[in-house]
mmCIF file of the N, C-alpha and C atoms, coordinates in Angstrom:
data_MODEL
# 
_entry.id   MODEL 
# 
loop_
_atom_site.group_PDB 
_atom_site.id 
_atom_site.type_symbol 
_atom_site.label_atom_id 
_atom_site.label_alt_id 
_atom_site.label_comp_id 
_atom_site.label_asym_id 
_atom_site.label_entity_id 
_atom_site.label_seq_id 
_atom_site.pdbx_PDB_ins_code 
_atom_site.Cartn_x 
_atom_site.Cartn_y 
_atom_site.Cartn_z 
_atom_site.occupancy 
_atom_site.B_iso_or_equiv 
_atom_site.pdbx_formal_charge 
_atom_site.auth_seq_id 
_atom_site.auth_comp_id 
_atom_site.auth_asym_id 
_atom_site.auth_atom_id 
_atom_site.pdbx_PDB_model_num 
ATOM 1   N N  . MET A 1 1  ? 35.981 -17.271 -18.609 1.00 0.00 ? 1  MET A N  1 
ATOM 2   C CA . MET A 1 1  ? 36.494 -18.500 -18.040 1.00 0.00 ? 1  MET A CA 1 
ATOM 3   C C  . MET A 1 1  ? 36.363 -19.662 -19.018 1.00 0.00 ? 1  MET A C  1 
ATOM 4   N N  . LEU A 1 2  ? 35.218 -19.702 -19.720 1.00 0.00 ? 2  LEU A N  1 
ATOM 5   C CA . LEU A 1 2  ? 35.004 -20.791 -20.671 1.00 0.00 ? 2  LEU A CA 1 
ATOM 6   C C  . LEU A 1 2  ? 35.988 -20.722 -21.830 1.00 0.00 ? 2  LEU A C  1 
ATOM 7   N N  . GLN A 1 3  ? 36.394 -19.514 -22.178 1.00 0.00 ? 3  GLN A N  1 
ATOM 8   C CA . GLN A 1 3  ? 37.366 -19.367 -23.258 1.00 0.00 ? 3  GLN A CA 1 
ATOM 9   C C  . GLN A 1 3  ? 38.710 -19.983 -22.865 1.00 0.00 ? 3  GLN A C  1 
ATOM 10  N N  . TRP A 1 4  ? 39.091 -19.860 -21.593 1.00 0.00 ? 4  TRP A N  1 
ATOM 11  C CA . TRP A 1 4  ? 40.331 -20.473 -21.123 1.00 0.00 ? 4  TRP A CA 1 
ATOM 12  C C  . TRP A 1 4  ? 40.242 -21.995 -21.179 1.00 0.00 ? 4  TRP A C  1 
ATOM 13  N N  . VAL A 1 5  ? 39.091 -22.533 -20.829 1.00 0.00 ? 5  VAL A N  1 
ATOM 14  C CA . VAL A 1 5  ? 38.901 -23.982 -20.858 1.00 0.00 ? 5  VAL A CA 1 
ATOM 15  C C  . VAL A 1 5  ? 38.966 -24.493 -22.299 1.00 0.00 ? 5  VAL A C  1 
ATOM 16  N N  . ALA A 1 6  ? 38.295 -23.795 -23.207 1.00 0.00 ? 6  ALA A N  1 
ATOM 17  C CA . ALA A 1 6  ? 38.301 -24.204 -24.611 1.00 0.00 ? 6  ALA A CA 1 
ATOM 18  C C  . ALA A 1 6  ? 39.701 -24.113 -25.199 1.00 0.00 ? 6  ALA A C  1 
ATOM 19  N N  . THR A 1 7  ? 40.424 -23.057 -24.870 1.00 0.00 ? 7  THR A N  1 
ATOM 20  C CA . THR A 1 7  ? 41.794 -22.902 -25.352 1.00 0.00 ? 7  THR A CA 1 
ATOM 21  C C  . THR A 1 7  ? 42.696 -23.981 -24.783 1.00 0.00 ? 7  THR A C  1 
ATOM 22  N N  . GLY A 1 8  ? 42.558 -24.263 -23.509 1.00 0.00 ? 8  GLY A N  1 
ATOM 23  C CA . GLY A 1 8  ? 43.352 -25.326 -22.884 1.00 0.00 ? 8  GLY A CA 1 
ATOM 24  C C  . GLY A 1 8  ? 43.074 -26.684 -23.499 1.00 0.00 ? 8  GLY A C  1 
ATOM 25  N N  . TYR A 1 9  ? 41.801 -26.961 -23.789 1.00 0.00 ? 9  TYR A N  1 
ATOM 26  C CA . TYR A 1 9  ? 41.444 -28.218 -24.430 1.00 0.00 ? 9  TYR A CA 1 
ATOM 27  C C  . TYR A 1 9  ? 42.067 -28.309 -25.818 1.00 0.00 ? 9  TYR A C  1 
ATOM 28  N N  . GLY A 1 10 ? 41.995 -27.235 -26.568 1.00 0.00 ? 10 GLY A N  1 
ATOM 29  C CA . GLY A 1 10 ? 42.582 -27.229 -27.908 1.00 0.00 ? 10 GLY A CA 1 
ATOM 30  C C  . GLY A 1 10 ? 44.087 -27.426 -27.890 1.00 0.00 ? 10 GLY A C  1 
ATOM 31  N N  . VAL A 1 11 ? 44.755 -26.769 -26.958 1.00 0.00 ? 11 VAL A N  1 
ATOM 32  C CA . VAL A 1 11 ? 46.209 -26.913 -26.841 1.00 0.00 ? 11 VAL A CA 1 
ATOM 33  C C  . VAL A 1 11 ? 46.570 -28.335 -26.423 1.00 0.00 ? 11 VAL A C  1 
ATOM 34  N N  . LEU A 1 12 ? 45.836 -28.900 -25.486 1.00 0.00 ? 12 LEU A N  1 
ATOM 35  C CA . LEU A 1 12 ? 46.106 -30.266 -25.045 1.00 0.00 ? 12 LEU A CA 1 
ATOM 36  C C  . LEU A 1 12 ? 45.932 -31.268 -26.182 1.00 0.00 ? 12 LEU A C  1 
ATOM 37  N N  . VAL A 1 13 ? 44.872 -31.114 -26.952 1.00 0.00 ? 13 VAL A N  1 
ATOM 38  C CA . VAL A 1 13 ? 44.636 -32.017 -28.084 1.00 0.00 ? 13 VAL A CA 1 
ATOM 39  C C  . VAL A 1 13 ? 45.739 -31.851 -29.131 1.00 0.00 ? 13 VAL A C  1 
ATOM 40  N N  . ALA A 1 14 ? 46.149 -30.634 -29.393 1.00 0.00 ? 14 ALA A N  1 
ATOM 41  C CA . ALA A 1 14 ? 47.213 -30.395 -30.371 1.00 0.00 ? 14 ALA A CA 1 
ATOM 42  C C  . ALA A 1 14 ? 48.528 -31.016 -29.917 1.00 0.00 ? 14 ALA A C  1 
ATOM 43  N N  . VAL A 1 15 ? 48.841 -30.907 -28.642 1.00 0.00 ? 15 VAL A N  1 
ATOM 44  C CA . VAL A 1 15 ? 50.081 -31.503 -28.118 1.00 0.00 ? 15 VAL A CA 1 
ATOM 45  C C  . VAL A 1 15 ? 50.019 -33.029 -28.194 1.00 0.00 ? 15 VAL A C  1 
ATOM 46  N N  . LEU A 1 16 ? 48.875 -33.609 -27.845 1.00 0.00 ? 16 LEU A N  1 
ATOM 47  C CA . LEU A 1 16 ? 48.732 -35.065 -27.928 1.00 0.00 ? 16 LEU A CA 1 
ATOM 48  C C  . LEU A 1 16 ? 48.855 -35.564 -29.361 1.00 0.00 ? 16 LEU A C  1 
ATOM 49  N N  . ILE A 1 17 ? 48.233 -34.867 -30.302 1.00 0.00 ? 17 ILE A N  1 
ATOM 50  C CA . ILE A 1 17 ? 48.325 -35.269 -31.704 1.00 0.00 ? 17 ILE A CA 1 
ATOM 51  C C  . ILE A 1 17 ? 49.757 -35.156 -32.210 1.00 0.00 ? 17 ILE A C  1 
ATOM 52  N N  . THR A 1 18 ? 50.433 -34.080 -31.856 1.00 0.00 ? 18 THR A N  1 
ATOM 53  C CA . THR A 1 18 ? 51.816 -33.879 -32.291 1.00 0.00 ? 18 THR A CA 1 
ATOM 54  C C  . THR A 1 18 ? 52.736 -34.948 -31.717 1.00 0.00 ? 18 THR A C  1 
ATOM 55  N N  . ALA A 1 19 ? 52.590 -35.255 -30.438 1.00 0.00 ? 19 ALA A N  1 
ATOM 56  C CA . ALA A 1 19 ? 53.448 -36.266 -29.817 1.00 0.00 ? 19 ALA A CA 1 
ATOM 57  C C  . ALA A 1 19 ? 53.184 -37.650 -30.394 1.00 0.00 ? 19 ALA A C  1 
ATOM 58  N N  . ALA A 1 20 ? 51.928 -38.009 -30.565 1.00 0.00 ? 20 ALA A N  1 
ATOM 59  C CA . ALA A 1 20 ? 51.601 -39.324 -31.119 1.00 0.00 ? 20 ALA A CA 1 
ATOM 60  C C  . ALA A 1 20 ? 52.061 -39.446 -32.564 1.00 0.00 ? 20 ALA A C  1 
ATOM 61  N N  . ALA A 1 21 ? 51.910 -38.386 -33.340 1.00 0.00 ? 21 ALA A N  1 
ATOM 62  C CA . ALA A 1 21 ? 52.370 -38.418 -34.728 1.00 0.00 ? 21 ALA A CA 1 
ATOM 63  C C  . ALA A 1 21 ? 53.885 -38.514 -34.803 1.00 0.00 ? 21 ALA A C  1 
ATOM 64  N N  . GLY A 1 22 ? 54.571 -37.825 -33.912 1.00 0.00 ? 22 GLY A N  1 
ATOM 65  C CA . GLY A 1 22 ? 56.033 -37.915 -33.877 1.00 0.00 ? 22 GLY A CA 1 
ATOM 66  C C  . GLY A 1 22 ? 56.515 -39.315 -33.569 1.00 0.00 ? 22 GLY A C  1 
ATOM 67  N N  . VAL A 1 23 ? 55.879 -39.955 -32.607 1.00 0.00 ? 23 VAL A N  1 
ATOM 68  C CA . VAL A 1 23 ? 56.253 -41.333 -32.276 1.00 0.00 ? 23 VAL A CA 1 
ATOM 69  C C  . VAL A 1 23 ? 55.911 -42.265 -33.426 1.00 0.00 ? 23 VAL A C  1 
ATOM 70  N N  . ALA A 1 24 ? 54.732 -42.095 -34.021 1.00 0.00 ? 24 ALA A N  1 
ATOM 71  C CA . ALA A 1 24 ? 54.294 -42.990 -35.091 1.00 0.00 ? 24 ALA A CA 1 
ATOM 72  C C  . ALA A 1 24 ? 55.154 -42.852 -36.347 1.00 0.00 ? 24 ALA A C  1 
ATOM 73  N N  . LEU A 1 25 ? 55.708 -41.673 -36.576 1.00 0.00 ? 25 LEU A N  1 
ATOM 74  C CA . LEU A 1 25 ? 56.459 -41.466 -37.806 1.00 0.00 ? 25 LEU A CA 1 
ATOM 75  C C  . LEU A 1 25 ? 57.965 -41.633 -37.662 1.00 0.00 ? 25 LEU A C  1 
ATOM 76  N N  . PHE A 1 26 ? 58.526 -41.289 -36.513 1.00 0.00 ? 26 PHE A N  1 
ATOM 77  C CA . PHE A 1 26 ? 59.976 -41.180 -36.419 1.00 0.00 ? 26 PHE A CA 1 
ATOM 78  C C  . PHE A 1 26 ? 60.658 -42.173 -35.486 1.00 0.00 ? 26 PHE A C  1 
ATOM 79  N N  . VAL A 1 27 ? 59.929 -43.060 -34.844 1.00 0.00 ? 27 VAL A N  1 
ATOM 80  C CA . VAL A 1 27 ? 60.548 -44.046 -33.950 1.00 0.00 ? 27 VAL A CA 1 
ATOM 81  C C  . VAL A 1 27 ? 60.846 -45.304 -34.754 1.00 0.00 ? 27 VAL A C  1 
ATOM 82  N N  . SER A 1 28 ? 62.024 -45.862 -34.565 1.00 0.00 ? 28 SER A N  1 
ATOM 83  C CA . SER A 1 28 ? 62.420 -47.022 -35.365 1.00 0.00 ? 28 SER A CA 1 
ATOM 84  C C  . SER A 1 28 ? 61.892 -48.345 -34.811 1.00 0.00 ? 28 SER A C  1 
ATOM 85  N N  . ASP A 1 29 ? 61.566 -48.410 -33.530 1.00 0.00 ? 29 ASP A N  1 
ATOM 86  C CA . ASP A 1 29 ? 61.040 -49.635 -32.929 1.00 0.00 ? 29 ASP A CA 1 
ATOM 87  C C  . ASP A 1 29 ? 59.600 -49.850 -33.405 1.00 0.00 ? 29 ASP A C  1 
ATOM 88  N N  . THR A 1 30 ? 59.330 -51.019 -33.997 1.00 0.00 ? 30 THR A N  1 
ATOM 89  C CA . THR A 1 30 ? 58.013 -51.251 -34.604 1.00 0.00 ? 30 THR A CA 1 
ATOM 90  C C  . THR A 1 30 ? 56.890 -51.334 -33.578 1.00 0.00 ? 30 THR A C  1 
ATOM 91  N N  . SER A 1 31 ? 57.144 -51.873 -32.410 1.00 0.00 ? 31 SER A N  1 
ATOM 92  C CA . SER A 1 31 ? 56.067 -51.967 -31.417 1.00 0.00 ? 31 SER A CA 1 
ATOM 93  C C  . SER A 1 31 ? 55.689 -50.582 -30.887 1.00 0.00 ? 31 SER A C  1 
ATOM 94  N N  . ARG A 1 32 ? 56.682 -49.739 -30.667 1.00 0.00 ? 32 ARG A N  1 
ATOM 95  C CA . ARG A 1 32 ? 56.383 -48.370 -30.227 1.00 0.00 ? 32 ARG A CA 1 
ATOM 96  C C  . ARG A 1 32 ? 55.697 -47.583 -31.332 1.00 0.00 ? 32 ARG A C  1 
ATOM 97  N N  . ARG A 1 33 ? 56.083 -47.830 -32.580 1.00 0.00 ? 33 ARG A N  1 
ATOM 98  C CA . ARG A 1 33 ? 55.455 -47.158 -33.715 1.00 0.00 ? 33 ARG A CA 1 
ATOM 99  C C  . ARG A 1 33 ? 53.980 -47.552 -33.816 1.00 0.00 ? 33 ARG A C  1 
ATOM 100 N N  . GLU A 1 34 ? 53.682 -48.836 -33.649 1.00 0.00 ? 34 GLU A N  1 
ATOM 101 C CA . GLU A 1 34 ? 52.299 -49.297 -33.689 1.00 0.00 ? 34 GLU A CA 1 
ATOM 102 C C  . GLU A 1 34 ? 51.474 -48.678 -32.559 1.00 0.00 ? 34 GLU A C  1 
ATOM 103 N N  . MET A 1 35 ? 52.065 -48.581 -31.373 1.00 0.00 ? 35 MET A N  1 
ATOM 104 C CA . MET A 1 35 ? 51.355 -47.945 -30.262 1.00 0.00 ? 35 MET A CA 1 
ATOM 105 C C  . MET A 1 35 ? 51.136 -46.454 -30.544 1.00 0.00 ? 35 MET A C  1 
ATOM 106 N N  . GLY A 1 36 ? 52.091 -45.816 -31.190 1.00 0.00 ? 36 GLY A N  1 
ATOM 107 C CA . GLY A 1 36 ? 51.925 -44.415 -31.568 1.00 0.00 ? 36 GLY A CA 1 
ATOM 108 C C  . GLY A 1 36 ? 50.762 -44.228 -32.533 1.00 0.00 ? 36 GLY A C  1 
ATOM 109 N N  . PHE A 1 37 ? 50.641 -45.141 -33.513 1.00 0.00 ? 37 PHE A N  1 
ATOM 110 C CA . PHE A 1 37 ? 49.517 -45.070 -34.440 1.00 0.00 ? 37 PHE A CA 1 
ATOM 111 C C  . PHE A 1 37 ? 48.195 -45.300 -33.724 1.00 0.00 ? 37 PHE A C  1 
ATOM 112 N N  . LYS A 1 38 ? 48.165 -46.230 -32.772 1.00 0.00 ? 38 LYS A N  1 
ATOM 113 C CA . LYS A 1 38 ? 46.937 -46.485 -32.015 1.00 0.00 ? 38 LYS A CA 1 
ATOM 114 C C  . LYS A 1 38 ? 46.517 -45.254 -31.217 1.00 0.00 ? 38 LYS A C  1 
ATOM 115 N N  . VAL A 1 39 ? 47.475 -44.632 -30.557 1.00 0.00 ? 39 VAL A N  1 
ATOM 116 C CA . VAL A 1 39 ? 47.169 -43.427 -29.774 1.00 0.00 ? 39 VAL A CA 1 
ATOM 117 C C  . VAL A 1 39 ? 46.734 -42.297 -30.700 1.00 0.00 ? 39 VAL A C  1 
ATOM 118 N N  . LEU A 1 40 ? 47.389 -42.167 -31.843 1.00 0.00 ? 40 LEU A N  1 
ATOM 119 C CA . LEU A 1 40 ? 47.016 -41.123 -32.802 1.00 0.00 ? 40 LEU A CA 1 
ATOM 120 C C  . LEU A 1 40 ? 45.583 -41.319 -33.295 1.00 0.00 ? 40 LEU A C  1 
ATOM 121 N N  . LYS A 1 41 ? 45.219 -42.553 -33.634 1.00 0.00 ? 41 LYS A N  1 
ATOM 122 C CA . LYS A 1 41 ? 43.850 -42.822 -34.070 1.00 0.00 ? 41 LYS A CA 1 
ATOM 123 C C  . LYS A 1 41 ? 42.856 -42.552 -32.956 1.00 0.00 ? 41 LYS A C  1 
ATOM 124 N N  . LEU A 1 42 ? 43.209 -42.916 -31.733 1.00 0.00 ? 42 LEU A N  1 
ATOM 125 C CA . LEU A 1 42 ? 42.324 -42.687 -30.601 1.00 0.00 ? 42 LEU A CA 1 
ATOM 126 C C  . LEU A 1 42 ? 42.105 -41.199 -30.359 1.00 0.00 ? 42 LEU A C  1 
ATOM 127 N N  . VAL A 1 43 ? 43.176 -40.425 -30.353 1.00 0.00 ? 43 VAL A N  1 
ATOM 128 C CA . VAL A 1 43 ? 43.059 -38.985 -30.100 1.00 0.00 ? 43 VAL A CA 1 
ATOM 129 C C  . VAL A 1 43 ? 42.305 -38.290 -31.230 1.00 0.00 ? 43 VAL A C  1 
ATOM 130 N N  . LEU A 1 44 ? 42.612 -38.645 -32.475 1.00 0.00 ? 44 LEU A N  1 
ATOM 131 C CA . LEU A 1 44 ? 41.912 -38.023 -33.591 1.00 0.00 ? 44 LEU A CA 1 
ATOM 132 C C  . LEU A 1 44 ? 40.439 -38.413 -33.612 1.00 0.00 ? 44 LEU A C  1 
ATOM 133 N N  . GLY A 1 45 ? 40.147 -39.642 -33.255 1.00 0.00 ? 45 GLY A N  1 
ATOM 134 C CA . GLY A 1 45 ? 38.758 -40.091 -33.238 1.00 0.00 ? 45 GLY A CA 1 
ATOM 135 C C  . GLY A 1 45 ? 37.930 -39.417 -32.170 1.00 0.00 ? 45 GLY A C  1 
ATOM 136 N N  . THR A 1 46 ? 38.504 -39.227 -30.997 1.00 0.00 ? 46 THR A N  1 
ATOM 137 C CA . THR A 1 46 ? 37.737 -38.606 -29.916 1.00 0.00 ? 46 THR A CA 1 
ATOM 138 C C  . THR A 1 46 ? 37.706 -37.089 -30.034 1.00 0.00 ? 46 THR A C  1 
ATOM 139 N N  . ALA A 1 47 ? 38.774 -36.495 -30.532 1.00 0.00 ? 47 ALA A N  1 
ATOM 140 C CA . ALA A 1 47 ? 38.835 -35.036 -30.597 1.00 0.00 ? 47 ALA A CA 1 
ATOM 141 C C  . ALA A 1 47 ? 38.024 -34.479 -31.751 1.00 0.00 ? 47 ALA A C  1 
ATOM 142 N N  . THR A 1 48 ? 37.966 -35.208 -32.841 1.00 0.00 ? 48 THR A N  1 
ATOM 143 C CA . THR A 1 48 ? 37.263 -34.695 -34.014 1.00 0.00 ? 48 THR A CA 1 
ATOM 144 C C  . THR A 1 48 ? 35.968 -35.451 -34.279 1.00 0.00 ? 48 THR A C  1 
ATOM 145 N N  . GLY A 1 49 ? 35.528 -36.237 -33.334 1.00 0.00 ? 49 GLY A N  1 
ATOM 146 C CA . GLY A 1 49 ? 34.285 -36.976 -33.487 1.00 0.00 ? 49 GLY A CA 1 
ATOM 147 C C  . GLY A 1 49 ? 33.075 -36.076 -33.375 1.00 0.00 ? 49 GLY A C  1 
ATOM 148 N N  . ALA A 1 50 ? 31.913 -36.696 -33.363 1.00 0.00 ? 50 ALA A N  1 
ATOM 149 C CA . ALA A 1 50 ? 30.664 -35.929 -33.342 1.00 0.00 ? 50 ALA A CA 1 
ATOM 150 C C  . ALA A 1 50 ? 30.537 -35.078 -32.082 1.00 0.00 ? 50 ALA A C  1 
ATOM 151 N N  . GLY A 1 51 ? 31.060 -35.540 -30.975 1.00 0.00 ? 51 GLY A N  1 
ATOM 152 C CA . GLY A 1 51 ? 30.946 -34.773 -29.738 1.00 0.00 ? 51 GLY A CA 1 
ATOM 153 C C  . GLY A 1 51 ? 32.202 -34.013 -29.399 1.00 0.00 ? 51 GLY A C  1 
ATOM 154 N N  . GLY A 1 52 ? 33.059 -33.813 -30.345 1.00 0.00 ? 52 GLY A N  1 
ATOM 155 C CA . GLY A 1 52 ? 34.377 -33.233 -30.091 1.00 0.00 ? 52 GLY A CA 1 
ATOM 156 C C  . GLY A 1 52 ? 34.451 -31.734 -30.218 1.00 0.00 ? 52 GLY A C  1 
ATOM 157 N N  . ILE A 1 53 ? 35.467 -31.290 -30.877 1.00 0.00 ? 53 ILE A N  1 
ATOM 158 C CA . ILE A 1 53 ? 35.799 -29.876 -30.937 1.00 0.00 ? 53 ILE A CA 1 
ATOM 159 C C  . ILE A 1 53 ? 34.717 -29.065 -31.656 1.00 0.00 ? 53 ILE A C  1 
ATOM 160 N N  . LEU A 1 54 ? 34.110 -29.634 -32.673 1.00 0.00 ? 54 LEU A N  1 
ATOM 161 C CA . LEU A 1 54 ? 33.094 -28.891 -33.410 1.00 0.00 ? 54 LEU A CA 1 
ATOM 162 C C  . LEU A 1 54 ? 31.929 -28.502 -32.513 1.00 0.00 ? 54 LEU A C  1 
ATOM 163 N N  . ALA A 1 55 ? 31.466 -29.430 -31.694 1.00 0.00 ? 55 ALA A N  1 
ATOM 164 C CA . ALA A 1 55 ? 30.373 -29.120 -30.773 1.00 0.00 ? 55 ALA A CA 1 
ATOM 165 C C  . ALA A 1 55 ? 30.803 -28.077 -29.751 1.00 0.00 ? 55 ALA A C  1 
ATOM 166 N N  . LEU A 1 56 ? 32.034 -28.161 -29.298 1.00 0.00 ? 56 LEU A N  1 
ATOM 167 C CA . LEU A 1 56 ? 32.539 -27.175 -28.348 1.00 0.00 ? 56 LEU A CA 1 
ATOM 168 C C  . LEU A 1 56 ? 32.617 -25.791 -28.977 1.00 0.00 ? 56 LEU A C  1 
ATOM 169 N N  . VAL A 1 57 ? 33.079 -25.716 -30.204 1.00 0.00 ? 57 VAL A N  1 
ATOM 170 C CA . VAL A 1 57 ? 33.175 -24.423 -30.888 1.00 0.00 ? 57 VAL A CA 1 
ATOM 171 C C  . VAL A 1 57 ? 31.789 -23.836 -31.117 1.00 0.00 ? 57 VAL A C  1 
ATOM 172 N N  . VAL A 1 58 ? 30.844 -24.665 -31.515 1.00 0.00 ? 58 VAL A N  1 
ATOM 173 C CA . VAL A 1 58 ? 29.478 -24.171 -31.730 1.00 0.00 ? 58 VAL A CA 1 
ATOM 174 C C  . VAL A 1 58 ? 28.900 -23.638 -30.426 1.00 0.00 ? 58 VAL A C  1 
ATOM 175 N N  . ARG A 1 59 ? 29.108 -24.363 -29.336 1.00 0.00 ? 59 ARG A N  1 
ATOM 176 C CA . ARG A 1 59 ? 28.574 -23.942 -28.041 1.00 0.00 ? 59 ARG A CA 1 
ATOM 177 C C  . ARG A 1 59 ? 29.217 -22.627 -27.580 1.00 0.00 ? 59 ARG A C  1 
ATOM 178 N N  . VAL A 1 60 ? 30.508 -22.506 -27.747 1.00 0.00 ? 60 VAL A N  1 
ATOM 179 C CA . VAL A 1 60 ? 31.204 -21.280 -27.367 1.00 0.00 ? 60 VAL A CA 1 
ATOM 180 C C  . VAL A 1 60 ? 30.707 -20.106 -28.214 1.00 0.00 ? 60 VAL A C  1 
ATOM 181 N N  . HIS A 1 61 ? 30.451 -20.367 -29.497 1.00 0.00 ? 61 HIS A N  1 
ATOM 182 C CA . HIS A 1 61 ? 29.926 -19.311 -30.359 1.00 0.00 ? 61 HIS A CA 1 
ATOM 183 C C  . HIS A 1 61 ? 28.507 -18.915 -29.947 1.00 0.00 ? 61 HIS A C  1 
ATOM 184 N N  . GLU A 1 62 ? 27.699 -19.876 -29.551 1.00 0.00 ? 62 GLU A N  1 
ATOM 185 C CA . GLU A 1 62 ? 26.339 -19.563 -29.105 1.00 0.00 ? 62 GLU A CA 1 
ATOM 186 C C  . GLU A 1 62 ? 26.341 -18.713 -27.851 1.00 0.00 ? 62 GLU A C  1 
ATOM 187 N N  . ILE A 1 63 ? 27.276 -18.980 -26.956 1.00 0.00 ? 63 ILE A N  1 
ATOM 188 C CA . ILE A 1 63 ? 27.367 -18.208 -25.727 1.00 0.00 ? 63 ILE A CA 1 
ATOM 189 C C  . ILE A 1 63 ? 27.809 -16.782 -26.009 1.00 0.00 ? 63 ILE A C  1 
ATOM 190 N N  . GLY A 1 64 ? 28.584 -16.600 -27.073 1.00 0.00 ? 64 GLY A N  1 
ATOM 191 C CA . GLY A 1 64 ? 29.017 -15.260 -27.454 1.00 0.00 ? 64 GLY A CA 1 
ATOM 192 C C  . GLY A 1 64 ? 30.467 -14.990 -27.125 1.00 0.00 ? 64 GLY A C  1 
ATOM 193 N N  . LEU A 1 65 ? 31.230 -16.020 -26.831 1.00 0.00 ? 65 LEU A N  1 
ATOM 194 C CA . LEU A 1 65 ? 32.642 -15.822 -26.519 1.00 0.00 ? 65 LEU A CA 1 
ATOM 195 C C  . LEU A 1 65 ? 33.530 -15.824 -27.766 1.00 0.00 ? 65 LEU A C  1 
ATOM 196 N N  . MET A 1 66 ? 32.957 -16.169 -28.880 1.00 0.00 ? 66 MET A N  1 
ATOM 197 C CA . MET A 1 66 ? 33.746 -16.256 -30.099 1.00 0.00 ? 66 MET A CA 1 
ATOM 198 C C  . MET A 1 66 ? 33.095 -15.507 -31.220 1.00 0.00 ? 66 MET A C  1 
# 
């Protein structure tokens, strides 16, 4: 069950990063582009921060699911 949760979290983070990067790079409206960069920084900061994916992967490995 925990493997499904970890996989779902990873997929959700990947989709959010992809969507925010797409908006930040390919939208011509400057205000929407700036908001895309803000969301991208927010998602990357929370997902790859000290309490993010690395801690989740270590915990899943300790449990023996990986």
